[in-house]
TIRO-2110 file (N, C-alpha, C; in Angstrom, 1 decimal):
// TIRO-2110
16.7, 2.0, 14.4, N, 1, A
15.7, 1.5, 15.2, CA, 1, A
16.7, 0.3, 16.0, C, 1, A
16.2, -0.1, 17.2, N, 2, A
17.0, -1.1, 18.0, CA, 2, A
16.4, -2.6, 17.5, C, 2, A
17.1, -3.6, 17.7, N, 3, A
16.9, -4.8, 17.3, CA, 3, A
15.6, -5.4, 17.9, C, 3, A
15.4, -5.3, 19.2, N, 4, A
14.1, -5.9, 19.8, CA, 4, A
12.8, -5.2, 19.2, C, 4, A
13.0, -3.8, 18.9, N, 5, A
11.9, -3.0, 18.4, CA, 5, A
11.7, -3.5, 17.0, C, 5, A
12.6, -3.8, 16.2, N, 6, A
12.7, -4.1, 14.8, CA, 6, A
12.1, -5.5, 14.7, C, 6, A
12.4, -6.4, 15.6, N, 7, A
11.9, -7.8, 15.7, CA, 7, A
10.5, -7.8, 16.0, C, 7, A
10.0, -6.8, 16.7, N, 8, A
8.5, -6.8, 17.1, CA, 8, A
7.8, -6.4, 15.7, C, 8, A
8.2, -5.4, 15.1, N, 9, A
7.6, -5.2, 13.7, CA, 9, A
7.7, -6.4, 12.7, C, 9, A
9.0, -7.2, 12.6, N, 10, A
9.1, -8.2, 11.8, CA, 10, A
8.0, -9.4, 12.1, C, 10, A
7.9, -9.7, 13.3, N, 11, A
6.9, -10.7, 13.8, CA, 11, A
5.5, -10.3, 13.3, C, 11, A
5.3, -9.0, 13.4, N, 12, A
3.9, -8.3, 13.0, CA, 12, A
3.9, -8.7, 11.3, C, 12, A
4.9, -8.2, 10.7, N, 13, A
4.8, -8.5, 9.3, CA, 13, A
4.7, -9.9, 8.8, C, 13, A
5.4, -10.8, 9.6, N, 14, A
5.3, -12.1, 9.2, CA, 14, A
3.8, -12.9, 9.6, C, 14, A
3.3, -12.3, 10.5, N, 15, A
1.9, -12.7, 10.8, CA, 15, A
0.9, -12.1, 9.8, C, 15, A
1.2, -10.8, 9.4, N, 16, A
0.4, -10.3, 8.4, CA, 16, A
0.6, -10.9, 7.1, C, 16, A
1.7, -11.5, 6.7, N, 17, A
1.9, -12.2, 5.5, CA, 17, A
1.3, -13.5, 5.5, C, 17, A
1.3, -14.3, 6.6, N, 18, A
0.7, -15.5, 6.7, CA, 18, A
-0.7, -15.5, 6.7, C, 18, A
-1.3, -14.5, 7.3, N, 19, A
-2.7, -14.2, 7.1, CA, 19, A
-3.2, -13.9, 5.8, C, 19, A
-2.4, -13.2, 5.1, N, 20, A
-2.8, -12.8, 3.7, CA, 20, A
-2.8, -13.9, 2.9, C, 20, A
-1.8, -14.8, 3.0, N, 21, A
-1.6, -16.2, 2.2, CA, 21, A
-2.9, -17.1, 2.7, C, 21, A
-3.2, -17.2, 3.9, N, 22, A
-4.3, -18.1, 4.1, CA, 22, A
-5.6, -17.5, 3.6, C, 22, A
-5.8, -16.2, 3.6, N, 23, A
-7.0, -15.5, 3.2, CA, 23, A
-7.2, -15.8, 1.6, C, 23, A
-5.9, -15.6, 1.0, N, 24, A
-5.9, -16.0, -0.6, CA, 24, A
-6.3, -17.3, -0.9, C, 24, A
-5.7, -18.3, -0.2, N, 25, A
-6.0, -19.8, -0.5, CA, 25, A
-7.4, -20.0, 0.0, C, 25, A
-8.1, -19.6, 1.1, N, 26, A
-9.3, -19.8, 1.3, CA, 26, A
-10.2, -19.2, 0.2, C, 26, A
-10.1, -18.0, -0.4, N, 27, A
-11.0, -17.3, -1.2, CA, 27, A
-10.9, -17.9, -2.5, C, 27, A
-9.7, -18.6, -2.9, N, 28, A
-9.7, -19.3, -4.1, CA, 28, A
-10.2, -20.7, -4.0, C, 28, A
-10.2, -21.1, -2.8, N, 29, A
-10.9, -22.5, -2.8, CA, 29, A
-9.9, -23.6, -3.1, C, 29, A
-8.8, -23.2, -2.8, N, 30, A
-7.5, -24.3, -3.2, CA, 30, A
-6.7, -23.7, -4.2, C, 30, A
-6.4, -24.5, -5.2, N, 31, A
-5.4, -24.0, -6.2, CA, 31, A
-6.2, -23.3, -7.5, C, 31, A
-7.5, -23.3, -7.5, N, 32, A
-8.1, -22.5, -8.4, CA, 32, A
-7.9, -21.0, -8.5, C, 32, A
-7.7, -20.3, -9.5, N, 33, A
-7.5, -18.9, -9.5, CA, 33, A
-8.8, -18.2, -9.3, C, 33, A
-8.7, -16.9, -8.8, N, 34, A
-10.1, -16.3, -8.6, CA, 34, A
-11.0, -16.1, -9.8, C, 34, A
-10.2, -16.0, -11.0, N, 35, A
-10.8, -15.8, -12.3, CA, 35, A
-11.5, -17.0, -12.5, C, 35, A
-11.0, -18.2, -12.3, N, 36, A
-11.8, -19.6, -12.7, CA, 36, A
-12.9, -19.7, -11.6, C, 36, A
-12.6, -19.4, -10.3, N, 37, A
-13.7, -19.4, -9.3, CA, 37, A
-15.1, -18.5, -9.7, C, 37, A
-14.8, -17.4, -10.2, N, 38, A
-15.7, -16.5, -10.7, CA, 38, A
-16.5, -17.0, -12.0, C, 38, A
-15.7, -17.6, -12.8, N, 39, A
-16.3, -18.0, -14.1, CA, 39, A
-17.2, -19.3, -13.8, C, 39, A
-16.7, -20.1, -13.0, N, 40, A
-17.5, -21.1, -12.4, CA, 40, A
-18.9, -20.7, -11.6, C, 40, A
-18.8, -19.7, -10.9, N, 41, A
-19.7, -19.3, -10.1, CA, 41, A
-20.9, -18.5, -11.3, C, 41, A
-20.3, -17.9, -12.2, N, 42, A
-21.4, -17.3, -13.1, CA, 42, A
-21.6, -17.8, -14.3, C, 42, A
-21.3, -19.2, -14.4, N, 43, A
-21.1, -19.9, -15.7, CA, 43, A
-22.7, -20.4, -16.0, C, 43, A
-23.6, -20.3, -15.3, N, 44, A
-24.9, -20.7, -15.7, CA, 44, A
-25.4, -20.1, -16.7, C, 44, A
-26.4, -20.7, -17.5, N, 45, A
-27.0, -20.1, -18.7, CA, 45, A
-27.8, -18.9, -18.6, C, 45, A
-28.2, -18.8, -17.4, N, 46, A
-29.1, -17.6, -17.0, CA, 46, A
-28.3, -16.2, -16.8, C, 46, A
-27.1, -16.4, -16.6, N, 47, A
-26.1, -15.4, -16.4, CA, 47, A
-25.7, -14.8, -17.5, C, 47, A
-25.8, -13.5, -17.8, N, 48, A
-25.4, -12.9, -19.0, CA, 48, A
-23.9, -12.6, -19.0, C, 48, A
-23.3, -12.3, -20.2, N, 49, A
-21.8, -12.2, -20.5, CA, 49, A
-21.4, -11.1, -19.6, C, 49, A
-22.3, -10.0, -19.5, N, 50, A
-21.8, -8.7, -18.6, CA, 50, A
-21.6, -9.3, -17.2, C, 50, A
-22.3, -10.0, -16.6, N, 51, A
-22.1, -10.6, -15.3, CA, 51, A
-21.0, -11.4, -15.2, C, 51, A
-20.7, -12.3, -16.2, N, 52, A
-19.5, -13.0, -16.0, CA, 52, A
-18.3, -12.2, -16.1, C, 52, A
-18.3, -11.2, -16.9, N, 53, A
-17.1, -10.3, -17.2, CA, 53, A
-16.9, -9.4, -16.0, C, 53, A
-18.0, -8.7, -15.3, N, 54, A
-18.0, -8.1, -14.2, CA, 54, A
-17.3, -8.9, -13.0, C, 54, A
-17.8, -10.2, -12.9, N, 55, A
-17.1, -10.9, -11.7, CA, 55, A
-15.5, -11.2, -12.0, C, 55, A
-15.4, -11.3, -13.2, N, 56, A
-14.2, -11.9, -13.5, CA, 56, A
-13.2, -10.6, -13.3, C, 56, A
-13.6, -9.5, -13.8, N, 57, A
-12.8, -8.2, -13.4, CA, 57, A
-12.6, -7.7, -12.1, C, 57, A
-13.7, -8.2, -11.2, N, 58, A
-13.9, -7.9, -9.8, CA, 58, A
-12.6, -8.8, -9.3, C, 58, A
-12.6, -10.2, -9.7, N, 59, A
-11.6, -11.2, -9.2, CA, 59, A
-10.3, -10.7, -9.6, C, 59, A
-9.9, -10.2, -10.7, N, 60, A
-8.7, -9.8, -11.2, CA, 60, A
-8.3, -8.5, -10.2, C, 60, A
-9.1, -7.7, -10.0, N, 61, A
-8.7, -6.4, -9.2, CA, 61, A
-8.5, -6.8, -7.9, C, 61, A
-9.2, -7.8, -7.2, N, 62, A
-8.9, -8.3, -5.8, CA, 62, A
-7.6, -9.0, -5.7, C, 62, A
-7.3, -9.8, -6.8, N, 63, A
-6.0, -10.4, -6.9, CA, 63, A
-4.8, -9.4, -7.1, C, 63, A
-5.0, -8.4, -7.9, N, 64, A
-4.0, -7.5, -8.0, CA, 64, A
-3.6, -6.7, -6.6, C, 64, A
-4.7, -6.3, -5.9, N, 65, A
-4.6, -5.8, -4.7, CA, 65, A
-3.9, -6.7, -3.6, C, 65, A
-4.1, -7.9, -3.8, N, 66, A
-3.7, -8.8, -2.6, CA, 66, A
-2.3, -8.9, -3.2, C, 66, A
-1.8, -9.1, -4.3, N, 67, A
-0.5, -9.2, -4.7, CA, 67, A
0.4, -8.0, -4.4, C, 67, A
-0.1, -6.9, -4.7, N, 68, A
0.4, -5.7, -4.3, CA, 68, A
0.8, -5.5, -2.7, C, 68, A
-0.2, -6.0, -1.8, N, 69, A
-0.2, -5.9, -0.6, CA, 69, A
0.9, -7.0, -0.2, C, 69, A
1.0, -8.1, -0.6, N, 70, A
2.0, -9.1, -0.3, CA, 70, A
3.5, -8.6, -0.8, C, 70, A
3.6, -7.9, -1.7, N, 71, A
5.0, -7.4, -2.3, CA, 71, A
5.3, -6.3, -1.3, C, 71, A
4.5, -5.5, -0.8, N, 72, A
4.9, -4.5, 0.1, CA, 72, A
5.3, -5.0, 1.4, C, 72, A
4.7, -6.2, 1.7, N, 73, A
5.0, -7.0, 3.1, CA, 73, A
6.4, -7.4, 3.0, C, 73, A
6.6, -8.1, 1.7, N, 74, A
8.0, -8.7, 1.4, CA, 74, A
9.1, -7.7, 1.2, C, 74, A
8.7, -6.6, 0.7, N, 75, A
9.8, -5.5, 0.8, CA, 75, A
10.2, -4.9, 2.1, C, 75, A
9.1, -4.9, 2.9, N, 76, A
9.2, -4.4, 4.3, CA, 76, A
10.2, -5.4, 5.1, C, 76, A
9.9, -7.0, 4.9, N, 77, A
11.0, -7.8, 5.4, CA, 77, A
12.3, -7.7, 5.0, C, 77, A
12.4, -7.4, 3.5, N, 78, A
13.8, -7.3, 3.1, CA, 78, A
14.3, -5.9, 3.6, C, 78, A
13.8, -4.9, 3.9, N, 79, A
14.3, -3.7, 4.7, CA, 79, A
14.7, -4.1, 6.0, C, 79, A
13.9, -5.0, 6.7, N, 80, A
14.3, -5.5, 8.2, CA, 80, A
15.7, -6.1, 8.0, C, 80, A
15.9, -7.0, 7.1, N, 81, A
17.1, -7.7, 6.9, CA, 81, A
18.4, -7.0, 6.5, C, 81, A
18.0, -5.9, 5.5, N, 82, A
19.0, -4.9, 5.2, CA, 82, A
19.3, -3.9, 6.4, C, 82, A
18.5, -3.9, 7.2, N, 83, A
18.9, -2.8, 8.5, CA, 83, A
18.3, -1.5, 8.1, C, 83, A
17.5, -1.4, 7.1, N, 84, A
17.0, -0.1, 6.9, CA, 84, A
15.4, 0.3, 7.2, C, 84, A
14.7, -0.9, 7.7, N, 85, A
13.6, -0.7, 8.3, CA, 85, A
13.1, 0.3, 9.0, C, 85, A
12.2, 1.1, 8.7, N, 86, A
11.8, 2.2, 9.7, CA, 86, A
12.4, 3.5, 9.1, C, 86, A
13.2, 3.4, 7.9, N, 87, A
13.7, 4.6, 7.4, CA, 87, A
12.9, 4.9, 6.1, C, 87, A
12.5, 6.1, 6.0, N, 88, A
11.7, 6.3, 4.6, CA, 88, A
12.7, 6.0, 3.4, C, 88, A
12.1, 5.4, 2.4, N, 89, A
12.9, 5.0, 1.1, CA, 89, A
13.1, 6.3, 0.3, C, 89, A
12.4, 7.3, 0.6, N, 90, A
12.4, 8.6, -0.1, CA, 90, A
13.6, 9.5, 0.4, C, 90, A
13.2, 9.9, 1.6, N, 91, A
14.1, 10.9, 2.1, CA, 91, A
15.1, 10.5, 3.3, C, 91, A
14.9, 9.1, 3.7, N, 92, A
15.8, 8.7, 4.8, CA, 92, A
15.3, 9.1, 6.3, C, 92, A
14.3, 9.7, 6.4, N, 93, A
13.7, 10.1, 7.5, CA, 93, A
13.3, 9.1, 8.5, C, 93, A
13.2, 9.0, 9.7, N, 94, A
12.6, 8.0, 10.5, CA, 94, A
11.2, 8.0, 10.6, C, 94, A
10.6, 6.9, 10.2, N, 95, A
9.1, 6.7, 10.1, CA, 95, A
8.7, 6.5, 11.4, C, 95, A
7.9, 7.2, 11.9, N, 96, A
7.3, 7.2, 13.3, CA, 96, A
6.6, 5.8, 13.6, C, 96, A
6.9, 5.3, 14.9, N, 97, A
6.4, 4.0, 15.4, CA, 97, A
5.0, 4.0, 15.3, C, 97, A
4.1, 5.0, 15.4, N, 98, A
2.7, 5.0, 15.3, CA, 98, A
2.4, 4.8, 13.8, C, 98, A
3.1, 5.2, 12.9, N, 99, A
2.8, 4.9, 11.6, CA, 99, A
3.1, 3.4, 11.1, C, 99, A
4.2, 2.8, 11.6, N, 100, A
4.6, 1.5, 11.5, CA, 100, A
3.6, 0.6, 12.3, C, 100, A
3.1, 1.0, 13.4, N, 101, A
2.2, 0.3, 14.0, CA, 101, A
0.9, 0.0, 13.3, C, 101, A
0.4, 1.0, 12.6, N, 102, A
-0.7, 1.0, 12.0, CA, 102, A
-0.6, 0.3, 10.6, C, 102, A
0.7, 0.5, 9.9, N, 103, A
0.9, 0.1, 8.6, CA, 103, A
2.3, -0.3, 8.6, C, 103, A
2.7, -1.5, 9.3, N, 104, A
4.1, -2.1, 9.3, CA, 104, A
4.8, -2.2, 8.0, C, 104, A
4.1, -2.1, 6.8, N, 105, A
4.7, -2.3, 5.5, CA, 105, A
5.1, -0.9, 5.0, C, 105, A
4.8, 0.1, 5.8, N, 106, A
5.0, 1.4, 5.2, CA, 106, A
6.6, 1.7, 4.8, C, 106, A
6.6, 2.1, 3.5, N, 107, A
8.1, 2.3, 3.1, CA, 107, A
8.5, 3.8, 3.2, C, 107, A
7.4, 4.7, 3.4, N, 108, A
7.6, 6.0, 3.3, CA, 108, A
7.1, 6.8, 4.5, C, 108, A
7.8, 8.0, 5.0, N, 109, A
7.1, 8.7, 6.0, CA, 109, A
5.8, 9.4, 5.4, C, 109, A
5.2, 9.9, 6.1, N, 110, A
3.8, 10.5, 5.7, CA, 110, A
4.0, 11.5, 4.8, C, 110, A
4.9, 12.3, 4.8, N, 111, A
5.1, 13.5, 3.9, CA, 111, A
5.5, 12.9, 2.6, C, 111, A
6.3, 12.1, 2.5, N, 112, A
6.7, 11.5, 1.2, CA, 112, A
5.7, 10.7, 0.7, C, 112, A
5.0, 10.0, 1.3, N, 113, A
3.8, 9.1, 0.9, CA, 113, A
2.8, 10.0, 0.2, C, 113, A
2.5, 11.2, 0.9, N, 114, A
1.3, 12.1, 0.2, CA, 114, A
1.9, 12.6, -1.1, C, 114, A
3.3, 12.8, -1.1, N, 115, A
3.8, 13.4, -2.4, CA, 115, A
3.6, 12.3, -3.4, C, 115, A
3.9, 11.0, -3.2, N, 116, A
3.8, 10.0, -4.2, CA, 116, A
2.4, 9.8, -4.6, C, 116, A
1.5, 10.0, -3.7, N, 117, A
0.1, 9.7, -4.0, CA, 117, A
-0.5, 10.9, -4.9, C, 117, A
0.1, 12.1, -4.6, N, 118, A
-0.3, 13.3, -5.7, CA, 118, A
0.4, 13.0, -6.9, C, 118, A
1.5, 12.6, -7.0, N, 119, A
2.3, 12.7, -8.2, CA, 119, A
2.9, 11.4, -8.4, C, 119, A
2.0, 10.3, -8.9, N, 120, A
2.4, 9.0, -9.2, CA, 120, A
3.5, 8.9, -10.4, C, 120, A
4.4, 8.1, -10.3, N, 121, A
5.3, 7.9, -11.4, CA, 121, A
5.0, 7.3, -12.7, C, 121, A
END
């Protein structure tokens, strides 16, 4: 992939990363973790332990998803730096621009991604 093309995806990844970090900070209300926010929200006496635990579990799941998304973006930016961005990490095939436009953090071509989803390690 040529440098101008790669740089366009790099800018998209950097914007996506900044937006995600801003979203995480806003949802947490600053420095509090999601679990702390959920516990505070559901800490009223009328709330059952089940409600508090459910809210806390949801917050942990959201945090895990955002952490994985942030890691995928950081890995894509590392591939840009390494000069391997746009190549499938499994088979070395070129990932189509349409796929990268839709998911600039994509590490695999569609075929390898489907295999990975069917047979997770």
